[in-house]
N, CA, C and O atoms as a MOPAC input file, in Angstrom:
PM7 MOZYME 1SCF
protein

 N     87.82300 1     7.57900 1    21.59300 1
 C     86.76200 1     7.38800 1    21.97100 1
 C     85.65600 1     8.28000 1    21.00400 1
 O     86.19200 1     9.28800 1    20.54500 1
 N     84.48300 1     8.14000 1    20.67800 1
 C     83.71400 1     9.19400 1    19.61800 1
 C     82.24100 1     8.89300 1    19.78400 1
 O     81.70600 1     7.81600 1    20.04400 1
 N     81.72300 1    10.04200 1    19.58400 1
 C     80.29900 1    10.27400 1    20.10500 1
 C     79.45900 1    10.28400 1    18.34500 1
 O     79.78000 1    10.90400 1    17.33100 1
 N     78.34600 1     9.34200 1    18.59500 1
 C     77.63700 1     9.41400 1    17.43100 1
 C     76.78700 1     9.65800 1    17.43800 1
 O     76.37300 1     9.84400 1    18.58200 1
 N     75.84000 1     9.87000 1    16.41500 1
 C     74.43400 1    10.56300 1    16.33000 1
 C     73.65600 1    10.08400 1    17.49200 1
 O     73.10900 1    10.84100 1    18.29400 1
 N     73.63000 1     8.76500 1    17.54800 1
 C     72.72200 1     7.92600 1    18.28000 1
 C     72.67900 1     8.42800 1    19.69700 1
 O     71.63600 1     8.47300 1    20.34800 1
 N     74.16900 1     8.90400 1    20.26800 1
 C     74.66500 1     9.29300 1    21.86900 1
 C     74.21700 1    10.86400 1    21.86200 1
 O     74.02800 1    11.51600 1    22.88900 1
 N     74.08300 1    11.34900 1    20.56100 1
 C     73.81800 1    12.99600 1    20.81700 1
 C     72.26500 1    13.00600 1    20.83800 1
 O     71.76600 1    14.07700 1    21.18400 1
 N     71.42100 1    11.99400 1    20.52500 1
 C     69.96200 1    12.11900 1    20.42500 1
 C     69.74400 1    11.68100 1    21.91800 1
 O     68.77400 1    12.13900 1    22.52000 1
 N     70.76800 1    10.64900 1    22.65500 1
 C     70.30300 1    10.13000 1    23.80700 1
 C     70.67900 1    11.64800 1    24.75800 1
 O     69.91300 1    12.40500 1    25.35400 1
 N     71.53000 1    11.66900 1    24.66200 1
 C     72.18300 1    13.08100 1    25.46800 1
 C     71.09600 1    14.49300 1    25.48800 1
 O     70.95200 1    15.26500 1    26.43600 1
 N     70.45400 1    14.55000 1    24.24500 1
 C     69.60100 1    15.66100 1    23.80000 1
 C     68.17200 1    15.10900 1    24.95000 1
 O     67.69800 1    15.73700 1    25.89600 1
 N     67.87900 1    14.09200 1    24.55800 1
 C     66.73900 1    13.09600 1    25.26900 1
 C     66.79700 1    13.74600 1    26.62900 1
 O     66.04000 1    14.63200 1    27.02400 1
 N     68.02900 1    13.05900 1    27.45600 1
 C     68.02100 1    13.62500 1    28.82900 1
 C     68.42300 1    14.82400 1    29.17900 1
 O     68.54800 1    14.95400 1    30.39600 1
 N     68.70100 1    15.86300 1    28.46300 1
 C     68.29500 1    17.40200 1    28.62900 1
 C     67.31500 1    17.61400 1    28.07600 1
 O     67.30600 1    18.71900 1    27.53300 1
 N     66.30300 1    16.94400 1    27.93800 1
 C     65.12200 1    17.34100 1    27.05400 1
 C     64.81600 1    18.49300 1    26.12100 1
 O     63.94000 1    19.34700 1    26.25500 1
 N     65.81000 1    18.33900 1    25.03500 1
 C     65.99500 1    19.15400 1    24.07800 1
 C     65.96800 1    18.78000 1    22.85200 1
 O     66.77700 1    17.87400 1    22.65300 1
 N     65.27800 1    19.14500 1    21.77500 1
 C     65.10100 1    18.39100 1    20.67000 1
 C     66.06100 1    19.02500 1    19.64900 1
 O     66.52300 1    20.13400 1    19.91600 1
 N     66.39100 1    18.42700 1    18.53000 1
 C     67.27500 1    19.23800 1    17.53100 1
 C     67.13500 1    18.25700 1    15.93100 1
 O     67.14800 1    17.03100 1    15.82100 1
 N     67.00600 1    19.28700 1    14.84800 1
 C     66.56200 1    18.56500 1    13.71900 1
 C     67.82100 1    17.95800 1    13.29800 1
 O     68.74800 1    18.32400 1    14.02000 1
 N     68.11400 1    17.26700 1    12.50100 1
 C     68.80000 1    16.60700 1    11.78300 1
 C     70.35300 1    17.24300 1    11.33500 1
 O     71.40100 1    16.59800 1    11.30200 1
 N     70.21500 1    18.36000 1    11.08000 1
 C     71.27000 1    19.21800 1    10.72900 1
 C     71.74500 1    19.69900 1    12.05700 1
 O     72.92700 1    20.02900 1    11.96100 1
 N     71.25700 1    19.87100 1    13.30000 1
 C     71.73000 1    20.44600 1    14.79500 1
 C     72.52700 1    19.11400 1    15.30700 1
 O     73.52800 1    19.15100 1    16.02100 1
 N     71.80300 1    17.74700 1    14.73500 1
 C     72.69700 1    16.64500 1    15.46200 1
 C     73.68300 1    16.45400 1    14.73200 1
 O     74.67100 1    15.99400 1    15.30400 1
 N     73.77500 1    16.68900 1    13.43800 1
 C     75.20300 1    16.40700 1    12.97500 1
 C     76.45500 1    17.29800 1    13.28300 1
 O     77.62200 1    16.93100 1    13.14600 1
 N     76.04300 1    18.49400 1    13.70900 1
 C     76.41700 1    19.43800 1    13.94100 1
 C     77.31200 1    19.23900 1    15.38400 1
 O     78.53800 1    19.24900 1    15.49600 1
 N     76.17500 1    19.03500 1    16.55900 1
 C     76.60300 1    18.61200 1    17.86400 1
 C     77.50600 1    16.85600 1    17.18600 1
 O     78.71100 1    17.05200 1    17.03100 1
 N     77.42500 1    16.58500 1    17.12000 1
 C     78.14900 1    15.09300 1    17.06900 1
 C     79.76200 1    15.66100 1    16.74500 1
 O     80.83200 1    15.43000 1    17.30800 1
 N     79.45500 1    16.36400 1    15.76700 1
 C     81.23100 1    16.44900 1    14.89200 1
 C     81.75400 1    17.78000 1    15.90300 1
 O     82.92200 1    18.14400 1    15.76400 1
 N     80.98700 1    18.40200 1    16.78600 1
 C     81.52500 1    19.32800 1    17.62700 1
 C     82.18000 1    18.47700 1    18.87900 1
 O     83.31200 1    18.67500 1    19.32100 1
 N     81.16200 1    17.40000 1    19.40600 1
 C     81.38800 1    16.84900 1    20.65500 1
 C     82.77400 1    15.88600 1    20.20000 1
 O     83.67000 1    15.57600 1    20.98500 1
 N     82.72500 1    15.57900 1    19.04200 1
 C     83.84200 1    14.66800 1    18.61300 1
 C     85.36200 1    15.53400 1    18.37700 1
 O     86.46700 1    15.01000 1    18.51500 1
 N     85.14700 1    16.79700 1    18.04000 1
 C     85.99900 1    17.60800 1    18.14200 1
 C     87.26600 1    17.95200 1    19.58300 1
 O     88.46300 1    18.08200 1    19.83900 1
 N     85.53600 1    17.95700 1    20.31200 1
 C     86.16000 1    18.03200 1    22.21900 1
 C     86.79500 1    17.37700 1    22.54000 1
 O     87.77000 1    17.76700 1    23.18300 1
 N     86.53500 1    15.57100 1    22.18800 1
 C     86.81400 1    14.71500 1    22.98500 1
 C     88.47600 1    14.50300 1    22.03200 1
 O     89.36200 1    14.05400 1    22.75900 1
 N     88.90300 1    14.77500 1    20.58100 1
 C     89.91800 1    14.38900 1    20.03000 1
 C     90.60400 1    15.81500 1    20.94700 1
 O     91.81900 1    15.63300 1    20.88000 1
 N     90.38000 1    16.97000 1    21.66100 1
 C     91.24300 1    17.68900 1    21.87900 1
 C     91.77700 1    17.07600 1    23.38400 1
 O     92.93800 1    16.96400 1    23.77800 1
 N     90.72100 1    16.78100 1    23.96000 1
 C     90.81900 1    16.00000 1    25.27300 1
 C     92.15900 1    14.58600 1    25.17000 1
 O     93.04000 1    14.31000 1    25.98400 1
 N     91.89500 1    14.07900 1    24.13000 1
 C     92.80400 1    13.06100 1    23.79300 1
 C     94.34000 1    13.34800 1    23.47500 1
 O     95.26000 1    12.53700 1    23.58800 1
 N     94.43100 1    14.79400 1    23.01600 1
 C     95.84500 1    15.27200 1    22.60000 1
 C     96.28900 1    15.84400 1    24.04200 1
 O     97.45300 1    15.83500 1    24.44100 1
 N     95.20900 1    16.33100 1    24.74600 1
 C     95.89200 1    16.67700 1    26.17200 1
 C     96.07800 1    15.49000 1    27.20900 1
 O     96.71400 1    15.69700 1    28.24200 1
 N     95.66200 1    14.55700 1    27.00600 1
 C     96.20000 1    13.32800 1    27.68900 1
 C     97.84800 1    12.65100 1    27.32700 1
 O     98.50900 1    11.80000 1    27.92200 1
 N     98.17800 1    13.61400 1    25.84900 1
 C     99.33700 1    12.63200 1    25.48100 1
 C    100.35500 1    13.56200 1    26.30900 1
 O    101.49300 1    13.14800 1    26.53300 1
 N     99.97100 1    14.71300 1    26.72100 1
 C    101.26800 1    15.18700 1    27.73600 1
 C    101.73300 1    14.78100 1    28.48100 1
 O    101.03000 1    14.29400 1    29.36600 1
 N    102.94500 1    14.72800 1    28.58900 1
 C    103.75600 1    14.44200 1    30.14400 1
 C    103.70800 1    15.06400 1    31.62900 1
 O    104.59100 1    15.75300 1    32.14000 1
 N    102.79600 1    14.77200 1    32.06600 1
 C    102.74700 1    15.62500 1    33.29600 1
 C    103.48100 1    14.82300 1    34.64300 1
 O    103.28300 1    15.18300 1    35.80300 1
 N    104.11800 1    13.99100 1    34.36100 1
 C    105.03400 1    13.60100 1    35.36200 1
 C    105.56400 1    14.73800 1    36.59800 1
 O    105.11200 1    14.74700 1    37.74300 1
 N    106.45500 1    15.53000 1    36.15400 1
 C    106.97600 1    16.45200 1    36.91500 1
 C    106.63200 1    17.68000 1    37.11300 1
 O    107.40900 1    18.60100 1    37.36300 1
 N    105.06100 1    17.77000 1    36.97500 1
 C    104.39500 1    18.54600 1    37.27000 1
 C    103.51300 1    19.04900 1    38.73900 1
 O    102.46200 1    18.47200 1    39.01600 1
 N    103.78500 1    19.61200 1    39.18500 1
 C    103.03100 1    19.66300 1    40.76200 1
 C    101.82000 1    20.52200 1    40.50300 1
 O    101.76300 1    21.53000 1    39.79900 1
 N    100.49300 1    19.72100 1    41.46800 1
 C     99.34400 1    20.45200 1    41.10000 1
 C     98.81500 1    21.38500 1    41.45000 1
 O     99.15900 1    21.63300 1    42.60600 1
 N     98.13100 1    22.07800 1    41.07400 1
 C     97.99600 1    23.56800 1    41.56300 1
 C     96.26400 1    23.62400 1    42.22600 1
 O     95.26900 1    23.00700 1    41.84600 1
 N     96.45000 1    24.72700 1    43.45300 1
 C     95.09100 1    24.87000 1    44.10000 1
 C     94.33900 1    25.87300 1    43.13500 1
 O     93.13200 1    25.87600 1    42.89500 1
 N     95.17200 1    26.60600 1    42.70100 1
 C     94.61600 1    27.80600 1    41.58800 1
 C     95.70200 1    27.86700 1    40.81800 1
 O     96.86800 1    27.67900 1    41.16400 1
 N     95.12500 1    28.23900 1    39.35900 1
 C     96.41700 1    28.85600 1    38.46500 1
 C     96.79700 1    29.83000 1    38.29800 1
 O     97.29100 1    30.13800 1    37.21300 1
 N     96.68700 1    30.81700 1    39.49000 1
 C     97.32300 1    32.00800 1    39.24600 1
 C     97.71600 1    32.01900 1    40.69200 1
 O     96.84200 1    31.71300 1    41.50200 1
 N     99.05400 1    32.36700 1    41.17900 1
 C     99.59000 1    32.33100 1    42.62000 1
 C     99.00700 1    34.11700 1    42.91900 1
 O     99.31100 1    35.21400 1    42.45000 1
 N     98.16900 1    33.68400 1    43.81200 1
 C     98.00100 1    35.04100 1    44.75300 1
 C     98.39500 1    35.09100 1    46.19400 1
 O     98.50600 1    34.18100 1    47.01500 1
 N     98.66900 1    37.01600 1    46.34600 1
 C     99.19200 1    37.07000 1    47.44800 1
 C     98.69300 1    37.42800 1    48.48900 1
 O     98.87100 1    38.62800 1    48.28200 1
 N     98.24400 1    37.40600 1    49.38200 1
 C     97.40400 1    38.14100 1    50.70500 1
 C     97.33100 1    39.58100 1    50.40800 1
 O     98.22500 1    40.33300 1    50.79600 1
 N     96.44500 1    39.95300 1    49.82600 1
 C     96.92300 1    41.46700 1    49.56500 1
 C     95.99300 1    42.42700 1    50.84400 1
 O     95.86600 1    43.64000 1    50.67500 1
 N     95.34500 1    41.69200 1    52.17800 1
 C     94.68900 1    42.44900 1    52.95700 1
 C     95.78800 1    42.75300 1    54.11900 1
 O     96.68600 1    41.99600 1    54.48600 1
 N     95.50400 1    43.98200 1    54.57500 1
 C     96.19700 1    44.77700 1    55.87600 1
 C     96.09400 1    43.72300 1    57.02600 1
 O     95.32100 1    42.77900 1    57.18500 1
 N     97.06300 1    44.16900 1    57.72500 1
 C     97.52400 1    43.10800 1    59.35100 1
 C     96.16600 1    43.99900 1    60.07500 1
 O     95.94800 1    45.21000 1    60.07800 1
 N     95.56400 1    43.12100 1    60.53000 1
 C     94.41600 1    43.65900 1    61.72300 1
 C     95.40900 1    43.94800 1    62.87300 1
 O     96.24200 1    43.36300 1    63.56600 1
 N     94.85700 1    45.18500 1    62.69200 1
 C     95.93400 1    46.20300 1    64.02900 1
 C     94.63000 1    46.88200 1    64.80200 1
 O     93.63300 1    47.28400 1    64.20300 1
 N     94.81400 1    46.93700 1    66.22900 1
 C     93.49900 1    47.23900 1    66.69400 1
 C     94.07900 1    48.78900 1    67.08800 1
 O     95.12300 1    48.97200 1    67.71500 1
 N     93.27300 1    49.76000 1    66.64000 1
 C     93.73900 1    51.27500 1    66.67800 1
 C     92.63000 1    51.77900 1    67.90600 1
 O     91.80900 1    50.98300 1    68.36100 1
 N     92.69700 1    52.84200 1    68.25600 1
 C     91.60500 1    53.58400 1    69.01100 1
 C     90.71000 1    54.34200 1    68.33200 1
 O     91.04200 1    55.14900 1    67.46300 1
 N     89.63200 1    54.13900 1    68.66300 1
 C     88.23200 1    54.83400 1    68.01000 1
 C     87.76700 1    55.97800 1    68.68500 1
 O     88.03600 1    56.20900 1    69.86400 1
 N     87.05900 1    56.71800 1    67.94800 1
 C     86.80400 1    57.82900 1    68.10800 1
 C     86.06100 1    57.77400 1    69.53400 1
 O     85.57500 1    56.67100 1    69.78300 1
 N     85.92200 1    58.55600 1    70.30700 1
 C     85.47200 1    58.57200 1    71.36300 1
 C     83.55900 1    58.81000 1    71.49200 1
 O     82.95700 1    59.68500 1    70.87000 1
 N     82.96000 1    57.89800 1    72.35000 1
 C     81.39200 1    57.99200 1    72.24400 1
 C     80.67400 1    59.52400 1    72.25900 1
 O     79.72600 1    59.87000 1    71.55300 1
 N     81.19200 1    60.12000 1    72.98400 1
 C     80.62600 1    61.66500 1    73.33300 1
 C     81.14000 1    62.26400 1    71.67000 1
 O     80.32700 1    62.63200 1    70.82200 1
 N     82.31300 1    62.25600 1    71.51600 1
 C     82.66600 1    62.89900 1    70.11400 1
 C     81.85400 1    63.11000 1    69.19100 1
 O     81.43600 1    64.13100 1    68.64500 1
 N     81.55500 1    61.35000 1    68.99700 1
 C     80.76300 1    60.79300 1    67.72300 1
 C     79.06800 1    61.67700 1    67.96900 1
 O     78.41000 1    62.17600 1    67.05500 1
 N     78.78000 1    61.66200 1    69.07900 1
 C     77.29300 1    61.82200 1    69.50900 1
 C     77.22700 1    63.58400 1    69.73800 1
 O     76.16800 1    64.13600 1    69.44300 1
 N     78.07800 1    64.20600 1    70.12900 1
 C     77.97600 1    65.60600 1    69.75300 1
 C     77.87300 1    66.13000 1    68.96100 1
 O     78.16800 1    67.32400 1    68.99800 1
 N     77.34800 1    65.47900 1    67.67600 1
 C     76.75800 1    66.64500 1    66.06000 1
 C     75.63200 1    66.09300 1    66.21300 1
 O     74.80400 1    66.77000 1    65.60300 1
 N     74.93500 1    64.80500 1    66.93800 1
 C     73.78600 1    64.09100 1    66.41600 1
 C     72.38000 1    65.24000 1    66.76300 1
 O     72.42300 1    65.93100 1    67.78200 1
 N     71.29400 1    65.31900 1    65.88400 1
 C     70.64000 1    66.34000 1    66.39100 1
 C     69.84500 1    65.61400 1    67.33800 1
 O     69.19500 1    66.27500 1    68.14800 1
 N     69.79000 1    64.38100 1    67.36900 1
 C     69.27200 1    63.91900 1    68.36200 1
 C     69.73600 1    62.62600 1    69.06300 1
 O     70.07900 1    61.67400 1    68.36100 1
 N     69.76900 1    62.53300 1    70.45500 1
 C     70.87100 1    61.36200 1    70.74800 1
 C     70.54800 1    60.95800 1    72.18500 1
 O     69.75300 1    61.70000 1    72.76200 1
 N     71.07600 1    59.79700 1    72.94100 1
 C     70.69500 1    59.31000 1    74.09100 1
 C     72.12100 1    59.61800 1    75.20000 1
 O     72.78200 1    60.59100 1    74.83700 1
 N     72.48800 1    59.11700 1    76.09800 1
 C     73.86200 1    59.26800 1    76.20500 1
 C     74.57800 1    58.28500 1    75.73400 1
 O     75.78100 1    58.54200 1    75.67100 1
 N     74.20100 1    57.05600 1    75.31400 1
 C     74.69300 1    55.90200 1    74.65800 1
 C     74.88300 1    56.07000 1    73.02700 1
 O     75.97000 1    55.84300 1    72.49600 1
 N     73.61300 1    56.53000 1    72.21300 1
 C     72.91400 1    56.12600 1    70.97300 1
 C     72.31300 1    56.98200 1    70.42000 1
 O     71.55100 1    57.72800 1    71.03400 1
 N     72.58900 1    57.09000 1    68.72000 1
 C     71.90700 1    58.50500 1    68.16900 1
 C     70.45200 1    57.76000 1    68.19600 1
 O     70.21200 1    56.55300 1    68.22100 1
 N     69.61900 1    58.80100 1    68.18400 1
 C     68.18100 1    58.67700 1    68.14300 1
 C     67.49000 1    58.91800 1    66.58700 1
 O     67.67300 1    60.07200 1    66.19900 1
 N     66.96800 1    58.32200 1    65.92400 1
 C     66.30500 1    58.39400 1    64.54200 1
 C     64.83900 1    58.36900 1    64.54100 1
 O     64.37200 1    57.72800 1    65.48100 1
 N     64.19400 1    58.76800 1    63.93400 1
 C     62.91300 1    58.62100 1    63.48100 1
 C     62.31200 1    57.31600 1    63.07800 1
 O     63.06800 1    56.73400 1    62.30000 1
 N     61.41900 1    56.77300 1    63.28700 1
 C     60.78100 1    55.53300 1    63.48000 1
 C     60.63700 1    55.75000 1    61.46700 1
 O     60.27500 1    56.65900 1    60.72100 1
 N     61.23900 1    54.12200 1    61.26300 1
 C     60.54800 1    54.25600 1    59.54900 1
 C     60.15200 1    53.04400 1    59.32900 1
 O     60.36300 1    52.67500 1    58.17400 1
 N     59.63900 1    52.26300 1    60.02900 1
 C     58.82700 1    50.88900 1    59.87500 1
 C     57.53400 1    51.36500 1    60.54300 1
 O     57.51100 1    51.80600 1    61.69200 1
 N     56.17400 1    51.21900 1    59.54400 1
 C     55.04700 1    51.28200 1    60.32400 1
 C     54.38500 1    49.69000 1    60.29700 1
 O     54.71000 1    48.67400 1    59.68200 1
 N     53.27600 1    50.00300 1    61.29200 1
 C     53.16000 1    48.41700 1    61.58100 1
 C     51.77000 1    48.18700 1    59.89400 1
 O     51.31000 1    47.07900 1    59.62000 1

């Protein structure tokens, strides 16, 4: 399968692009080179090759989710400049 100059003009029209004659010739040549490469890849024997979901085998690098005791609420609030029994108090930052 090869691409003609008319095919490139049609593709350019669909993409709403304008090319001069030199650019059309260049794109025709480049698209044909790409198609030739794909044809060469189609010649490869892939009968015994298993499909991949990803080209690189990744290993889970995340740690296990282990429940640990947290800092006590009183301990967390003791150094706060202003707090209630349960929360930090902060100045209002949004005005109407």
